[in-house]
C-alpha positions as a Markdown table, in Angstrom:
| # | Residue | x | y | z |
|---|---|---|---|---|
| 1 | Unk | 161.7 | -11.3 | -42.4 |
| 2 | Unk | 162.4 | -7.4 | -41.7 |
| 3 | Unk | 163.9 | -5.6 | -43.9 |
| 4 | Unk | 166.8 | -3.6 | -42.2 |
| 5 | Unk | 167.7 | -1.0 | -45.1 |
| 6 | Unk | 166.0 | 1.4 | -47.3 |
| 7 | Unk | 163.8 | 0.1 | -49.9 |
| 8 | Unk | 164.5 | 1.7 | -53.6 |
| 9 | Unk | 161.8 | 4.5 | -54.5 |
| 10 | Unk | 160.2 | 4.7 | -57.7 |
| 11 | Unk | 157.8 | 6.8 | -59.2 |
| 12 | Unk | 154.7 | 6.2 | -62.0 |
| 13 | Unk | 155.1 | 9.3 | -64.3 |
| 14 | Unk | 152.1 | 11.0 | -63.5 |
| 15 | Unk | 153.2 | 11.2 | -59.8 |
| 16 | Unk | 156.3 | 12.9 | -60.7 |
| 17 | Unk | 154.2 | 15.6 | -61.8 |
| 18 | Unk | 152.1 | 15.2 | -58.6 |
| 19 | Unk | 155.3 | 16.3 | -56.8 |
| 20 | Unk | 156.0 | 19.1 | -59.1 |
| 21 | Unk | 152.5 | 20.6 | -58.5 |
| 22 | Unk | 153.0 | 20.9 | -54.5 |
| 23 | Unk | 154.0 | 23.8 | -52.9 |
| 24 | Unk | 157.1 | 23.9 | -51.0 |
| 25 | Unk | 155.7 | 23.3 | -47.7 |
| 26 | Unk | 153.7 | 20.5 | -48.5 |
| 27 | Unk | 156.2 | 18.9 | -50.9 |
| 28 | Unk | 158.5 | 18.9 | -47.4 |
| 29 | Unk | 155.8 | 17.1 | -45.8 |
| 30 | Unk | 155.6 | 14.7 | -48.6 |
| 31 | Unk | 159.3 | 13.9 | -48.7 |
| 32 | Unk | 159.6 | 13.5 | -45.1 |
| 33 | Unk | 156.7 | 10.7 | -44.8 |
| 34 | Unk | 158.0 | 9.0 | -47.8 |
| 35 | Unk | 161.6 | 8.9 | -46.5 |
| 36 | Unk | 160.2 | 7.6 | -43.2 |
| 37 | Unk | 158.1 | 5.0 | -44.8 |
| 38 | Unk | 160.8 | 3.7 | -47.2 |
| 39 | Unk | 162.6 | 2.4 | -44.1 |
| 40 | Unk | 159.6 | -0.2 | -43.8 |
| 41 | Unk | 157.2 | 0.2 | -46.9 |
| 42 | Unk | 155.4 | -3.3 | -45.7 |
| 43 | Unk | 152.2 | -3.2 | -44.5 |
| 44 | Unk | 151.3 | -2.5 | -40.7 |
| 45 | Unk | 150.0 | -6.1 | -40.4 |
| 46 | Unk | 153.9 | -7.2 | -41.4 |
| 47 | Unk | 155.4 | -4.6 | -38.9 |
| 48 | Unk | 155.7 | -2.0 | -41.6 |
| 49 | Unk | 154.2 | 1.8 | -41.7 |
| 50 | Unk | 151.7 | 0.9 | -44.7 |
| 51 | Unk | 148.0 | 0.9 | -44.4 |
| 52 | Unk | 146.4 | -1.7 | -47.2 |
| 53 | Unk | 143.9 | -0.6 | -49.4 |
| 54 | Unk | 141.6 | -3.0 | -50.7 |
| 55 | Unk | 138.4 | -2.7 | -52.9 |
| 56 | Unk | 135.8 | -0.3 | -51.6 |
| 57 | Unk | 132.9 | 1.5 | -53.4 |
| 58 | Unk | 133.8 | -0.3 | -56.5 |
| 59 | Unk | 137.4 | 1.0 | -56.4 |
| 60 | Unk | 140.0 | -1.8 | -56.6 |
| 61 | Unk | 143.3 | -1.0 | -55.1 |
| 62 | Unk | 143.8 | -4.3 | -53.8 |
| 63 | Unk | 148.0 | -4.6 | -53.3 |
| 64 | Unk | 148.2 | -1.3 | -52.5 |
| 65 | Unk | 149.2 | 0.7 | -49.8 |
| 66 | Unk | 148.6 | 4.3 | -48.6 |
| 67 | Unk | 150.6 | 7.0 | -46.3 |
| 68 | Unk | 148.1 | 9.8 | -44.7 |
| 69 | Unk | 149.3 | 13.0 | -44.2 |
| 70 | Unk | 146.4 | 14.0 | -41.9 |
| 71 | Unk | 147.4 | 17.6 | -41.3 |
| 72 | Unk | 147.8 | 18.4 | -44.8 |
| 73 | Unk | 145.1 | 16.2 | -46.3 |
| 74 | Unk | 146.9 | 14.2 | -48.5 |
| 75 | Unk | 147.3 | 10.7 | -49.3 |
| 76 | Unk | 149.9 | 8.9 | -51.0 |
| 77 | Unk | 149.1 | 5.6 | -52.5 |
| 78 | Unk | 152.1 | 3.4 | -53.5 |
| 79 | Unk | 152.4 | -0.6 | -54.2 |
| 80 | Unk | 155.7 | -2.6 | -53.2 |
| 81 | Unk | 157.8 | -5.1 | -55.3 |
| 82 | Unk | 159.0 | -7.0 | -52.6 |
| 83 | Unk | 161.6 | -9.1 | -55.2 |
| 84 | Unk | 163.3 | -6.0 | -56.0 |
| 85 | Unk | 162.8 | -4.3 | -52.9 |
| 86 | Unk | 160.8 | -1.3 | -54.2 |
| 87 | Unk | 158.3 | 1.3 | -53.5 |
| 88 | Unk | 156.1 | 2.7 | -56.5 |
| 89 | Unk | 154.5 | 5.8 | -55.8 |
| 90 | Unk | 151.4 | 5.8 | -57.9 |
| 91 | Unk | 149.5 | 8.9 | -56.8 |
| 92 | Unk | 150.0 | 12.0 | -54.6 |
| 93 | Unk | 147.1 | 14.0 | -53.9 |
| 94 | Unk | 144.5 | 15.7 | -51.5 |
| 95 | Unk | 141.9 | 13.4 | -50.1 |
| 96 | Unk | 138.8 | 15.1 | -51.5 |
| 97 | Unk | 136.4 | 12.1 | -51.2 |
| 98 | Unk | 137.6 | 9.4 | -53.4 |
| 99 | Unk | 138.8 | 10.8 | -55.8 |
| 100 | Unk | 142.5 | 10.3 | -54.8 |
| 101 | Unk | 141.6 | 6.5 | -54.9 |
| 102 | Unk | 139.7 | 6.8 | -58.3 |
| 103 | Unk | 142.7 | 8.5 | -59.9 |
| 104 | Unk | 145.0 | 5.7 | -58.5 |
| 105 | Unk | 143.1 | 3.0 | -59.7 |
| 106 | Unk | 142.8 | 4.7 | -63.5 |
| 107 | Unk | 146.9 | 4.7 | -63.4 |
| 108 | Unk | 146.9 | 1.2 | -62.4 |
| 109 | Unk | 144.8 | 0.6 | -65.9 |
| 110 | Unk | 141.9 | -1.0 | -63.0 |
């Protein structure tokens, strides 16, 4: 079933710090991308915008999705909580190797 209205957004405590540390132009790009994906954060396989993450290189992000800001080189990792129609942002960071994904797994206690 396709959800027609926006999902609620919540942030991991550290993700709020990520946002605060962004410069103005990148912050605007991140906000725009989140607003777009908020309309349908489901995986692409279900008609949404999210790119599913899994268990790669020993980093288990199963159940997480990502948004890629290719030009800026940033990644946004999030989870969806379907019952609450909530999209929880875990991390917003530069892609630098696999560091963004390692930090996301750490924030999730994995």
